[in-house]
C-alpha positions in Angstrom: 0.0 0.0 0.0 1.6 3.2 -1.2 1.4 6.6 0.6 -0.1 7.9 -2.6 -2.9 5.3 -2.5 -3.7 6.3 1.1 -3.6 10.0 0.2 -6.3 9.5 -2.4 -8.5 7.2 -0.3 -12.1 8.1 -0.7 -14.0 8.4 2.6 -17.1 6.5 1.4 -15.1 3.8 -0.2 -13.0 3.4 2.9 -16.2 3.0 4.9 -17.4 0.4 2.4 -14.3 -1.7 2.8 -14.4 -1.6 6.6 -18.1 -2.4 6.6 -17.6 -5.4 4.4 -14.7 -6.8 6.5 -16.8 -6.4 9.6 -19.7 -8.1 8.0 -17.5 -11.1 7.2 -15.9 -11.1 10.7 -19.1 -10.9 12.7 -20.9 -13.4 10.4 -18.0 -15.9 11.0 -18.0 -15.3 14.7 -21.7 -16.0 14.8 -21.2 -19.2 12.8 -18.6 -20.4 15.4 -21.1 -19.7 18.2 -23.9 -21.5 16.3 -21.6 -24.5 15.6 -20.8 -24.9 19.3 -24.6 -24.7 20.0 -25.0 -27.6 17.4 -27.2 -25.4 15.2 -24.6 -25.8 12.4 -23.2 -29.3 11.9 -20.7 -31.0 9.7 -17.5 -29.2 8.7 -17.0 -25.5 9.3 -13.9 -23.6 8.1 -13.8 -20.0 9.3 -12.3 -17.1 7.3 -11.4 -15.0 10.4 -8.2 -13.1 9.7 -8.4 -13.3 5.9 -11.2 -10.9 5.3 -9.1 -8.3 3.5 -8.7 -10.7 0.5 -12.4 -11.4 -0.2 -13.3 -7.7 0.4 -10.5 -6.2 -1.7 -11.1 -8.6 -4.5 -14.9 -8.7 -4.9 -15.4 -5.0 -5.4 -13.2 -5.0 -8.5 -15.4 -7.5 -10.3 -18.3 -6.8 -12.7 -21.7 -8.5 -12.2 -21.1 -11.0 -15.1 -17.7 -12.1 -13.9 -17.5 -15.5 -12.2 -16.1 -16.5 -8.8 -14.9 -20.0 -7.9 -14.1 -20.4 -4.2 -12.6 -23.0 -1.9 -14.3 -24.6 1.2 -13.5 -21.5 3.3 -15.9 -19.4 1.2 -18.5 -17.8 3.5 -16.7 -14.4 3.2 -16.4 -14.6 -0.6 -20.1 -15.4 -1.0 -21.2 -12.7 1.4 -19.2 -9.9 -0.2 -20.1 -11.2 -3.7 -23.7 -10.5 -2.9 -25.1 -13.8 -1.8 -27.6 -12.9 1.0 -26.5 -13.6 4.6 -29.9 -15.3 5.2 -29.5 -17.9 2.4 -25.9 -18.6 3.4 -26.9 -19.1 7.1 -29.9 -21.2 6.0 -27.6 -23.4 4.0 -25.3 -24.0 6.9 -28.4 -24.9 9.0 -29.3 -27.4 6.3 -32.6 -25.7 5.5 -34.1 -25.8 2.0 -34.2 -22.0 1.9 -30.3 -22.1 1.7 -28.5 -21.1 -1.4 -27.9 -24.8 -2.2 -31.3 -25.9 -0.9 -29.6 -27.1 2.3 -27.8 -29.9 0.4 -24.4 -28.4 0.3 -23.7 -27.0 3.8 -20.8 -24.8 4.7 -18.4 -26.1 2.1 -20.7 -26.0 -1.0 -22.3 -22.5 -1.2 -23.6 -21.7 -4.7 -25.6 -18.9 -6.3 -26.2 -18.6 -10.0 -27.5 -15.0 -9.8 -24.2 -13.6 -8.6 -22.2 -16.1 -10.7 -20.8 -17.5 -7.5 -19.8 -21.1 -8.5 -19.3 -22.1 -5.0 -17.0 -23.7 -2.5 -15.5 -27.1 -3.1 -14.8 -29.7 -0.5 -12.0 -31.1 -2.7 -8.6 -29.4 -2.3 -7.9 -27.7 -5.6 -11.2 -28.9 -7.0 -12.2 -25.4 -8.1 -9.2 -24.8 -10.4 -10.3 -26.9 -13.4 -13.9 -25.5 -13.0 -12.5 -22.0 -13.2 -10.5 -23.0 -16.3 -13.7 -24.3 -17.9 -15.7 -21.2 -17.1 -13.0 -19.0 -18.6 -12.7 -21.2 -21.7 -16.5 -20.9 -22.2 -16.3 -17.1 -21.9 -13.4 -17.0 -24.4 -15.1 -19.2 -26.9 -18.3 -17.1 -26.8 -16.3 -13.8 -27.0 -17.5 -12.5 -23.7 -15.4 -10.0 -21.8 -15.9 -11.8 -18.5 -13.2 -12.7 -16.0 -13.2 -15.7 -13.7 -11.6 -15.2 -10.2 -10.5 -18.5 -8.7 -9.7 -18.8 -5.0 -7.8 -21.6 -3.3 -5.4 -22.2 -0.5 -1.6 -22.9 -0.7 -2.4 -26.6 0.0 -3.8 -26.9 -3.5 -0.3 -26.2 -5.0 0.6 -29.8 -4.1 -2.3 -31.1 -6.2 -2.0 -32.2 -9.8 -4.9 -30.1 -10.9 -3.1 -26.9 -9.8 -0.4 -27.5 -12.4 -2.7 -28.9 -15.1 -5.1 -25.9 -14.7 -2.3 -23.2 -14.8 -0.8 -25.0 -17.8 -4.0 -25.1 -19.8 -5.0 -21.5 -18.8 -1.6 -20.3 -20.2 -1.7 -22.4 -23.3 -5.2 -21.3 -24.2 -4.7 -17.7 -23.0 -7.8 -17.8 -20.8 -9.4 -14.8 -18.9 -8.9 -16.2 -15.4 -7.1 -14.7 -12.4 -5.8 -17.3 -9.9 -5.9 -16.1 -6.3 -3.9 -18.2 -3.8 -4.8 -17.5 -0.2 -1.5 -18.6 1.4 -2.2 -18.8 5.1 1.0 -20.9 5.7 -0.8 -24.1 6.8 -2.5 -26.6 4.6 -4.7 -28.1 7.3 -2.0 -28.9 9.9 1.1 -29.0 7.6 3.4 -25.9 7.5 4.2 -24.8 4.0 8.0 -25.3 4.4 7.3 -29.0 5.3 5.4 -29.6 2.0 7.0 -27.4 -0.6 10.8 -27.3 -1.5 10.2 -23.7 -2.7 7.7 -21.8 -0.6 7.4 -18.9 -3.1 4.2 -20.0 -4.8 4.2 -17.0 -7.2 7.4 -18.2 -8.7 5.8 -21.6 -9.4 3.0 -19.9 -11.2 5.3 -17.7 -13.2 6.9 -20.9 -14.6 3.7 -21.3 -16.6 4.4 -18.1 -18.5 1.8 -15.9 -16.7 2.3 -12.7 -14.7 2.5 -13.6 -11.0 3.3 -11.7 -7.9 2.9 -11.8 -4.1 0.5 -9.4 -2.2 0.1 -8.5 1.4 -3.2 -10.3 2.1 -3.6 -8.6 5.4 -3.9 -5.2 3.7 -7.3 -4.6 2.0 -6.0 -1.7 -0.1 -3.0 -3.7 -1.4 -5.4 -6.5 -2.3 -7.7 -4.2 -4.1 -5.0 -2.6 -6.1 -3.4 -6.0 -7.1 -6.7 -7.6 -8.1 -7.7 -4.5 -10.1 -4.4 -4.6 -12.0 -4.7 -8.3 -12.7 -8.4 -8.2 -13.6 -8.0 -5.2 -15.9 -5.1 -6.8 -17.7 -6.9 -10.1 -18.1 -10.1 -8.4 -19.3 -8.1 -6.6 -22.0 -6.8 -9.8 -23.4 -3.7 -10.1 -21.2 -4.3 -13.8 -20.4 -4.3 -15.5 -17.0 -2.7 -13.8 -14.0 -1.7 -15.2 -10.6 -1.8 -13.5 -7.2 -0.3 -15.1 -4.1 -1.9 -13.4 -1.0 0.2 -13.8 2.1 -2.3 -14.1 4.9 -3.1 -16.0 8.1 -6.2 -17.6 9.6 -6.7 -16.7 13.3 -8.8 -19.8 14.0 -8.0 -23.4 13.6 -8.3 -25.1 10.2 -11.8 -26.2 11.0 -13.9 -26.4 14.1 -12.7 -30.0 14.6 -9.0 -29.0 14.6 -7.3 -29.0 18.0 -4.6 -26.8 16.5 -1.5 -28.4 18.1 0.8 -27.5 15.2 1.1 -23.7 15.6 3.0 -21.7 18.2 0.9 -19.3 20.2 3.5 -16.6 19.7 3.2 -16.9 16.0 -0.6 -16.6 16.2 -0.2 -13.5 18.4 2.2 -11.9 15.9 -0.2 -12.3 13.1 -3.2 -11.1 15.2 -1.3 -7.8 15.6 -1.7 -7.5 11.8 -5.4 -8.0 12.0 -6.7 -6.4 8.7 -9.7 -4.9 10.4 -7.7 -3.5 13.3 -4.9 -2.0 11.1 -7.4 -0.5 8.6 -9.5 1.1 11.3 -6.3 2.6 12.8 -5.4 3.9 9.4 -8.8 5.5 8.9 -8.6 7.2 12.3 -5.1 8.4 11.5 -6.3 9.9 8.2 -9.4 11.4 9.9 -11.6 9.4 7.6 -13.8 7.9 10.3 -15.2 8.9 13.7 -16.1 6.7 16.7 -19.8 7.3 16.1 -19.5 6.1 12.6 -17.8 2.9 13.7 -20.6 2.3 16.2 -23.2 2.8 13.3 -21.4 0.3 11.1 -21.2 -2.3 13.9 -24.9 -1.8 14.6 -25.8 -2.3 10.9 -23.7 -5.5 10.8 -25.2 -6.8 14.0 -28.7 -6.3 12.6 -27.8 -8.1 9.4 -26.3 -11.1 11.2 -29.3 -11.3 13.5 -31.7 -11.2 10.6 -29.7 -14.0 8.8 -29.9 -16.2 11.9 -33.7 -15.5 12.2 -34.1 -16.4 8.6 -32.3 -19.7 9.1 -34.1 -20.5 12.3 -37.4 -19.9 10.5 -36.4 -22.1 7.5 -37.9 -25.5 6.7 -36.3 -28.9 6.4 -36.5 -30.6 3.1 -39.3 -33.3 3.2 -38.3 -36.9 2.9 -40.3 -37.2 -0.4 -37.8 -34.7 -2.0 -34.6 -36.6 -1.1 -34.2 -38.2 -4.5 -34.8 -35.0 -6.3 -31.7 -34.0 -8.4 -30.4 -37.5 -8.0 -29.7 -38.8 -11.5 -29.3 -42.5 -10.8 -31.0 -44.7 -8.2 -28.3 -47.3 -8.4 -30.5 -50.0 -9.9 -28.2 -50.6 -12.7 -25.3 -51.5 -10.5 
């Protein structure tokens, strides 16, 4: 984040960025609370600490662009425009959810916002993003596909296959690696001989660089640069966001592999905390405005929970709907 960028920071836009990060943070905190109350079941992977990436990236996109996310996708969906109520209802397993309650936390989907969902398979979204970008190119659309995944996906074959094809076919896709240093419980240096993921991507002949994923302005600038270049025919781009998740990999994770001092170090770089401090320093926000934003967010989260609580379970008679084979031919 350059001093020039800070100097020209618009007050309304600054409030928007902070509001969006707080929406994601408070929504995730409520999800953790509901999980502990057994309202949400199954797997739950929280985005707390990484909010700057989703918020900085989504605002750059146009409505017809596509987003492919990973299983830690609540924040991406929320900022992209999927309603908090439909997301929460999905995690409750209610049929009013964005995936009719059949996907749960890891499989959010919304065609209206071209949000092509989370994916429970590590790296599973990469070939989907390549397919979406190929379709756009073949039909001469100016859309861009943004594909999110964690650094753990770099060890998967589809990572290399997808980047290779995207480069060969000059596809309009921007790959966004959210490098939070731990693929589940394995530190990056224990799984990769070269921990500079951007360099790996550059070997496929595409522009690639690292970005401070804890800085919403740096993320926004980088994504805008990549998306604009891709939309103008510049081919695929790759962004490695250096970030950190403050919570465990999932709600099942006892988190025995991280040093508490390391977590504390990264918490000092909390993207919401540092951005709020910046806005106060630049006299772009007042305490009363912060209170108003928090109140708006609290009301939205409360409404989302109420919507989910009031949702309905899918009747047993509907369980075979959307199932394409009954297994009788086996």
